[in-house]
C-alpha positions in Angstrom: 57.9 -127.0 -99.2 54.3 -126.6 -98.2 55.3 -126.4 -94.6 57.8 -123.6 -95.4 55.1 -121.8 -97.3 52.7 -122.1 -94.4 55.5 -120.9 -92.0 56.2 -117.9 -94.3 52.5 -117.1 -94.4 52.2 -117.3 -90.6 55.3 -115.1 -90.2 53.8 -112.6 -92.7 50.6 -112.6 -90.7 52.4 -112.0 -87.5 54.5 -109.2 -89.0 51.3 -107.6 -90.4 49.6 -107.9 -87.1 52.6 -106.4 -85.3 52.7 -103.6 -87.8 49.0 -103.0 -87.4 49.3 -102.9 -83.6 52.3 -100.6 -83.8 50.5 -98.3 -86.2 47.4 -98.3 -84.0 49.6 -97.5 -80.9 51.4 -94.7 -82.8 48.1 -93.3 -83.9 46.7 -93.5 -80.3 49.9 -91.8 -79.0 49.6 -89.0 -81.6 45.9 -88.5 -80.8 46.8 -88.3 -77.1 49.6 -85.9 -77.7 47.3 -83.6 -79.9 44.6 -83.7 -77.2 47.1 -82.8 -74.4 48.6 -80.0 -76.6 45.1 -78.6 -77.1 44.4 -78.9 -73.4 47.6 -77.0 -72.6 46.8 -74.3 -75.2 43.3 -73.8 -73.7 44.8 -73.6 -70.2 47.3 -71.0 -71.2 44.7 -69.0 -73.1 42.5 -69.1 -70.1 45.3 -68.0 -67.8 46.2 -65.2 -70.2 42.7 -63.9 -70.3 42.5 -64.0 -66.5 45.8 -62.1 -66.2 44.6 -59.5 -68.6 41.3 -59.1 -66.7 43.3 -58.9 -63.4 45.7 -56.2 -64.8 42.8 -54.3 -66.3 40.9 -54.4 -62.9 44.0 -53.2 -61.0 44.5 -50.4 -63.5 40.8 -49.3 -63.2 41.1 -49.4 -59.4 44.3 -47.3 -59.4 42.7 -44.8 -61.8 39.7 -44.6 -59.5 41.9 -43.9 -56.5 43.9 -41.2 -58.4 40.6 -39.7 -59.7 39.3 -39.6 -56.2 42.5 -37.9 -55.0 42.1 -35.2 -57.7 38.4 -34.7 -56.7 39.4 -34.3 -53.1 42.2 -31.9 -53.9 39.9 -29.8 -56.1 37.3 -29.7 -53.2 40.0 -28.6 -50.8 41.2 -25.9 -53.2 37.7 -24.7 -53.8 37.1 -24.5 -50.1 40.3 -22.5 -49.6 39.4 -20.2 -52.5 35.9 -19.6 -51.0 37.5 -18.9 -47.7 39.9 -16.3 -49.2 37.1 -14.8 -51.3 35.0 -14.4 -48.2 37.8 -13.1 -46.1 37.5 -9.4 -45.0 39.8 -7.1 -46.9 41.7 -6.2 -43.8 42.5 -9.8 -42.9 43.6 -10.5 -46.5 45.8 -7.4 -46.5 47.3 -8.6 -43.1 48.2 -12.0 -44.7 49.8 -10.3 -47.7 51.7 -8.0 -45.4 52.9 -11.0 -43.4 54.0 -12.9 -46.5 55.8 -9.8 -47.8 57.7 -9.5 -44.5 58.6 -13.1 -44.4 59.7 -13.2 -48.0 61.0 -9.7 -48.8 62.2 -10.6 -52.3 59.0 -12.3 -53.3 58.1 -9.6 -55.8 61.4 -10.2 -57.6 60.7 -13.9 -58.1 59.0 -15.5 -61.1 56.1 -17.8 -60.4 58.4 -20.8 -61.1 61.0 -19.6 -58.6 58.4 -19.0 -56.0 57.0 -22.5 -56.3 60.4 -24.1 -55.7 
């Protein structure tokens, strides 16, 4: 009976040791999983921030290009207006006469019709 008791105590100790190892392994796996999950979250947050910065930079560049086009167009319009303002009356009248002959019904058109 003493031997059976010793065997039972040994078996209990082995079971407790196995349970402790299993619990320790499970705890380590859970810690590893949480660490990896945190690493993945940090990577995605970093990628998201980089994508937002990249999109913002592209938008700024496109806006700068469009703004420059507007500035260039305004400069061209101002130059043409200055040219027309400085044009002798006779030459201006000749241009208007030419336009009137090319488009005889221009006086009957609304500005919207004329533009199209």
